[in-house]
C-alpha angles and dihedrals in degrees: 000000000000110000095189092053092045092051091048090053091050091049092048092050092050092049092050091048092050091049091050092049091050096042090246097305101147096200091054093044090051091051090049090051094045092244135125112255091242091054091052091048089054090051091049089055091045091055095038094244111157123201132180112275089238090056092046089058087054 
């Protein structure tokens, strides 16, 4: 059992679900997750999730 890896997988799944629910609009996904947009953008980079620049602007 690797707690750090497990928590990262949970976080990644929640981020992907929020992006799906908001049609990829990062600002809206961040709001849904209770994060600042900049924090979510950092997490997208961390996990290698790429979005359209227009969607990143939100």
